[in-house]
N, C-alpha and C positions, 0 to 999 in steps of 0.2 A: 588253392591256386590252380587254374585251370591250365592244362596243359594240352598240348599235340606235338607229334611226330611228324614231321616235314622231310619229305625224302624226293630229292630233287634229280630230274635226269638220269634215273637211273635204269637206261634204255638198253634195249639189247644191242643196238648198231653202236652206240656211244660207249658201252662198256667193252663189246668184244671187237671195235674197229673194223673198219672196211679199206677198201683198195688204195683210198687216200691216207688214214689215219690209224696208226694203233692203238692197240688195246690200253685201256687206263692199267695205271700201274697198280699191280697185286690185287688183279682182279677177282680172283677167285675167294682171295680172303677178305676182300671187299663185300661180295655176294655174302659170304657166311655172316658176316657183322651186321649187314642189312638184315640177313635174316633173324638174327638173332636178338637185334632192337625191336624188331617187328613183335618178335613173340614175347620180349617184357613190355610193349606197349599193351599187347592185348591183356596180358595177364595183369596188368594196373588199368584196364577199361580207359586209356588213353588213345583218343581221335588218330587215326592215320590221313594223311594226305600226301598225294605223289603229284609231282610237276613233271608235264613232260614239255620238250621243246620241240617246237615244230620243224626246226631246222634239222632233227635227226632224222634220217632215213627219209628226209622229204615229208615228214608229217603222214606216213603211209607205211602200211606193211606190219610184218613182225619187227622190223628193226625199228620202228617208232615205238613200239610197246616196251611196258617195263619187261626186264630181262626175265627170260622164261624159268630162272632157276630162283627169282625172287617169288617169297610166299606172298603174294597179294591177297591181305583178307576182302571179304566179300562186302563188307562195311567200310570201304577205304573210299577216301573222297578222291577226284583227280581234276587238275587245272592244267589247260593247254596254254604256252606261252610262245612269243615270237621274240623276245627280247632276252638278256642275260639276267636281268634282274627276273625272279619270280613272282615279285610283286607288280611288276609293270603290265597294265592293262589284262588283268586276269581274275580279279574277283578275290583275289585269294585274300588280301587284307581285310575287305569288306567280310569274308568269312571268318577270319579269325577274330574281329572285331566282334563280330556278333555272336561268335562262341564264349567270347568274354576271355581268350584264352591271354595266360599271362608269363607261359614258360613254353618257348618252342625247342624241341630239340633237332638239331638237321643234322642229314648224311645226304651223301650221292656225288654227282660230277657236276662240272670240273671245277678243281677246288679254285683257283685264281679268279674263277669268273664268276659262276652261277651261284656256287658255294658263297664266296666272298660277298656278292652283294647282298644275298638272301638275310645273313647273318647281319650285315650294318644296317639294311634296311629294317630288318624285325626290330633292334636295339632302339633305332629312331621313333618307332612308331609305338612304344610303350611295353614292348616285351623283354623279358629275359630270355638268353639264348643259351643253350647248349650244343655246343659242337662235338659230336662225336669223332676226337682225333683221330680214329684209326678205322673212321668211317665215311671218309671221303676221299676220292682219287682225282687222277689226270694223267696227263701225257706228259713227256719229255717237252719242255721248251727249246728256243735256239739258245738261252743264255742258261736257264737250271733245269736239273733232271725233275722228274716229276717227285723225287723222293724229297729234293731240295723244296720244291716248291710246297709240298705237303707241310713239312718242319717248318718251315718259314710262317705260314698261316696258322698252323697250330701256335706258334709262338706270338704270332702277332695279335690274333683274335683272342688270347686268354687274357682277360683283363679288359678287352677292349670297351669303351664304355662312351656312352651319349647321357650324361649327368646321373638319371634316373635308374636307367636300364643297361645292361653290358652282358657281355658275353664270356663264357668260360668254357675250356677245354676238357672232355672227360674222357676215356675210353669204354669199350663195348662191356668191359665185365663191372663196371661202375654200377652204381645204382643210377643210373641216368634220370629216372622219372621222381629222384629227391632230389630238387635243387638246392644248392650248397650256395646261392648266390648272396643269401645274408651275410654268411660269415666272412665275406670280401666287403661287404658295402662301409 
């Protein structure tokens, strides 16, 4: 089965925050984990795609770019989006289908928005998903803390299914590119 690492909105200003928004929860650990999974993907010859949101830093400058501490491979692909869902209006779904991707490993920001929608959209479009449980983050909300949001989504999305395809949650130290979905079917 062909696989892909999808890193969503791991952008400088989103991770670090600005005058209006705080930094994401455990930002240093998030960056460390993203880099560790990028290394695993490279070692397994798994292609990497970054999605960037035009709303971050108004789509310009250093703030819009992937965080400066993230080791972006030269051969990574990029898609830009204007909606919460990384698949909406970006060509990402066509890219994954043309590459015959059957398993997507997902990381990035923000948990309750872009990560959640990407996981669910991938499953309804014929792909199994591994969400990296310690590889996504967000900021505190009005009702739940960032930690609660992350924990809630890890629990909710582990085993989330759309008949043929579903998502599981595994952590950075696990063998993410050896999918275990069939043991749950």
